[in-house]
C-alpha positions in Angstrom: 0.0 0.0 0.0 1.3 3.4 -1.0 1.1 5.7 2.1 0.9 9.5 1.8 4.4 10.0 3.2 6.1 7.6 0.8 6.8 10.2 -1.9 8.3 12.6 0.7 10.4 9.8 2.1 11.7 8.9 -1.4 12.5 12.5 -2.3 14.2 13.2 1.0 16.2 10.0 1.0 17.3 10.6 -2.6 18.4 14.2 -1.7 20.5 13.0 1.3 21.8 10.0 -0.6 23.0 12.2 -3.5 24.7 14.6 -1.0 26.5 11.6 0.5 27.5 10.2 -2.9 28.7 13.6 -4.2 31.0 13.9 -1.1 32.2 10.3 -1.5 33.0 10.9 -5.1 34.9 14.0 -4.4 36.9 12.2 -1.7 37.7 9.4 -4.1 38.7 11.8 -6.8 41.0 13.8 -4.5 42.6 10.6 -3.2 43.3 9.3 -6.7 44.7 12.6 -7.8 47.1 12.6 -4.9 48.3 9.1 -5.8 48.4 9.3 -9.6 48.5 13.0 -10.4 46.1 15.6 -11.8 45.7 13.7 -15.1 43.6 10.9 -13.7 40.4 12.7 -14.7 41.3 13.0 -18.3 38.7 11.6 -20.7 36.2 10.9 -17.9 34.0 13.9 -19.0 32.4 11.8 -21.8 31.4 9.1 -19.3 29.9 11.6 -16.9 28.0 13.3 -19.7 26.6 9.9 -20.9 25.4 8.9 -17.4 23.8 12.4 -16.8 22.2 12.3 -20.2 20.7 8.9 -19.4 19.4 10.2 -16.1 17.8 13.2 -17.8 16.3 10.9 -20.5 14.8 8.6 -17.9 13.5 11.5 -15.8 11.9 13.0 -18.9 10.2 9.8 -20.0 9.0 9.0 -16.4 7.7 12.5 -15.9 5.9 12.5 -19.3 4.3 9.2 -18.6 3.2 10.1 -15.1 1.7 13.4 -16.2 -0.2 11.7 -19.0 -1.7 9.1 -16.6 -2.5 11.9 -14.2 -4.4 13.8 -16.9 -6.2 10.5 -18.0 -7.4 10.0 -14.4 -8.8 13.6 -14.3 -10.5 13.2 -17.7 -12.1 9.9 -16.6 -13.5 11.6 -13.5 -15.1 14.2 -15.8 -16.4 11.4 -18.0 -17.9 9.5 -15.1 -19.6 12.7 -13.9 -21.2 13.2 -17.3 -22.2 9.5 -17.6 -23.9 9.5 -14.2 -25.6 12.8 -14.9 -26.9 11.5 -18.3 -28.2 8.3 -16.8 -29.8 10.3 -14.0 -31.7 12.5 -16.4 -32.8 9.5 -18.5 -34.6 8.0 -15.5 -37.4 10.4 -16.4 -38.4 8.1 -19.3 -39.4 5.4 -16.8 -42.8 5.1 -15.2 -43.3 7.2 -12.1 -43.7 4.2 -9.8 -40.2 2.8 -10.8 -38.5 6.2 -11.0 -38.5 6.9 -7.2 -36.7 3.8 -6.1 -34.1 4.0 -8.9 -33.3 7.6 -8.0 -32.6 6.6 -4.4 -30.3 3.8 -5.7 -28.5 6.4 -7.8 -27.9 8.5 -4.7 -26.5 5.5 -2.8 -24.3 4.6 -5.8 -22.8 8.0 -6.1 -22.2 8.2 -2.4 -20.4 4.9 -2.6 -18.3 6.2 -5.6 -17.3 9.3 -3.5 -16.3 7.1 -0.6 -14.0 5.1 -2.8 -12.0 8.2 -3.6 -12.0 9.4 0.0 -10.9 6.1 1.3 -7.6 6.2 -0.6 -4.8 5.5 0.1 -6.4 2.9 2.4 -6.7 0.1 -0.2 -8.7 -2.2 2.1 -11.4 0.4 2.7 -11.4 1.4 -1.0 -11.9 -2.3 -2.1 -14.8 -2.6 0.4 -16.5 0.4 -1.2 -15.8 -0.9 -4.7 -17.6 -4.2 -3.8 -20.5 -2.1 -2.5 -20.5 -0.2 -5.8 -20.6 -3.5 -7.7 -23.6 -4.7 -5.7 -25.4 -1.4 -6.3 -24.7 -1.6 -10.1 -26.3 -5.1 -10.2 -29.4 -3.9 -8.3 -29.7 -0.7 -10.5 -29.3 -2.7 -13.7 -31.9 -5.4 -12.8 -34.4 -2.8 -11.6 -33.9 -0.7 -14.7 -34.4 -3.7 -17.0 -37.6 -4.6 -15.1 -38.8 -1.0 -15.3 -38.1 -0.8 -19.0 -40.0 -4.0 -19.7 -43.1 -2.4 -18.0 -42.9 0.7 -20.1 -45.3 1.1 -23.0 -42.7 2.8 -25.1 -40.1 0.5 -26.8 -37.6 3.4 -26.8 -37.4 3.5 -23.0 -34.8 0.7 -22.8 -32.9 2.1 -25.8 -32.5 5.4 -24.0 -31.8 4.3 -20.4 -29.9 1.0 -20.6 -27.0 2.2 -22.8 -26.5 5.2 -20.5 -26.3 2.8 -17.5 -23.9 0.6 -19.3 -21.6 3.5 -20.1 -21.8 4.7 -16.5 -20.7 1.3 -15.2 -18.0 0.9 -17.8 -16.4 4.2 -16.9 -16.4 3.3 -13.2 -14.6 0.0 -14.1 -12.1 2.0 -16.3 -11.3 4.4 -13.5 -10.6 1.5 -11.2 -8.4 -0.1 -13.7 -6.5 3.0 -14.6 -5.8 3.7 -10.9 -3.6 0.5 -10.9 -1.7 1.3 -14.0 1.9 2.3 -13.1 5.3 1.7 -14.5 7.1 -1.5 -13.4 8.9 -1.0 -10.0 12.2 -1.6 -11.7 11.8 1.8 -13.5 11.7 3.6 -10.1 14.6 1.5 -8.8 16.7 2.3 -11.9 15.8 6.0 -11.6 16.8 6.1 -8.0 20.1 4.2 -8.5 21.0 6.2 -11.6 20.5 9.4 -9.7 22.8 8.2 -6.9 25.4 7.1 -9.5 25.2 10.5 -11.1 25.9 12.1 -7.8 29.0 10.0 -7.3 30.3 10.9 -10.8 29.5 14.6 -10.2 31.4 14.5 -7.0 34.4 12.8 -8.6 34.4 15.5 -11.4 34.4 18.3 -8.8 37.4 16.8 -6.9 39.8 19.0 -8.8 38.5 22.2 -7.1 40.1 23.1 -3.8 36.8 24.1 -2.2 33.4 22.7 -2.6 30.8 24.6 -4.6 27.8 24.1 -2.3 25.5 25.8 -4.7 26.2 23.2 -7.3 26.2 20.3 -4.8 22.8 21.2 -3.2 21.4 22.4 -6.5 22.1 19.1 -8.3 20.7 17.0 -5.3 17.7 19.2 -4.9 16.8 19.3 -8.6 17.0 15.5 -9.1 15.2 14.8 -5.8 12.4 17.2 -6.6 11.9 15.7 -10.1 11.7 12.2 -8.7 9.3 13.4 -5.9 7.0 15.0 -8.5 7.1 11.8 -10.7 6.1 9.6 -7.8 3.4 12.0 -6.6 1.9 12.2 -10.1 1.8 8.4 -10.3 -0.1 8.1 -7.0 -2.3 11.2 -6.9 -4.5 9.8 -4.1 -1.7 9.4 -1.7 0.8 12.3 -2.0 0.8 16.1 -2.1 -0.7 16.2 -5.7 -4.3 15.2 -5.4 -7.4 14.6 -7.5 -9.9 16.4 -5.2 -10.7 19.0 -7.8 -12.0 16.3 -10.0 -14.0 14.7 -7.2 -15.8 18.1 -6.6 -17.6 17.5 -9.9 -19.2 14.3 -8.5 -19.9 16.1 -5.2 -21.7 18.9 -7.2 -23.7 16.3 -9.1 -24.7 14.6 -5.9 -26.1 17.9 -4.6 -28.3 18.2 -7.7 -29.8 14.8 -7.0 -31.4 15.8 -3.7 -35.2 15.6 -3.9 -36.9 19.0 -4.3 -39.1 19.9 -1.3 
């Protein structure tokens, strides 16, 4: 389970780890220079540039993928709001005696969908609410089919049932997309490559008599911040970056479902 503090812990540990590796690299470079002379760093710039370029490439691809998945989750929240709103309006085509019960089931269903989002990152509680949503979907579908069969108009089922099907499909899609993440080896590789870059950067700075703290802290902070944002975008229900703005759409829709006095 991805807890809310994991992204901060990952970013903070990477920042401290890079500071340590930069210092170790600098110490190793100065020791080798004392033993073999100042020419020991000749030709190493190409290797440093290749490793840093690989790190930049991996960060860029990871950030791009995380941002794309974050946007997809936001758009799916909008699509689900529209799908539920459309199905809610199409309940008007049903006979009046069937309409009241189904509207109450819709309210319960939307409340359950909102509880799924609020339960995160507690996966156990979220799975419990997802099972409740599935049970409500089954009841809504069966009652809607029965109500459509009692309607005198054959177009009743053609209007309502596809809207219900879309509403349920989008809910399943949102659940599936929430579990789509890069393989863990990508994050491990990104973390280790960042540490290796810190080691090489420290080795490259060993020729200077004094440390450039601006460059040391700047490199560690920039890489750690980038990894922190990537992880936060991948798990928007758990970190600092959240999806509450999209959930407000469902909350606003829920308010419109209240019966008029």
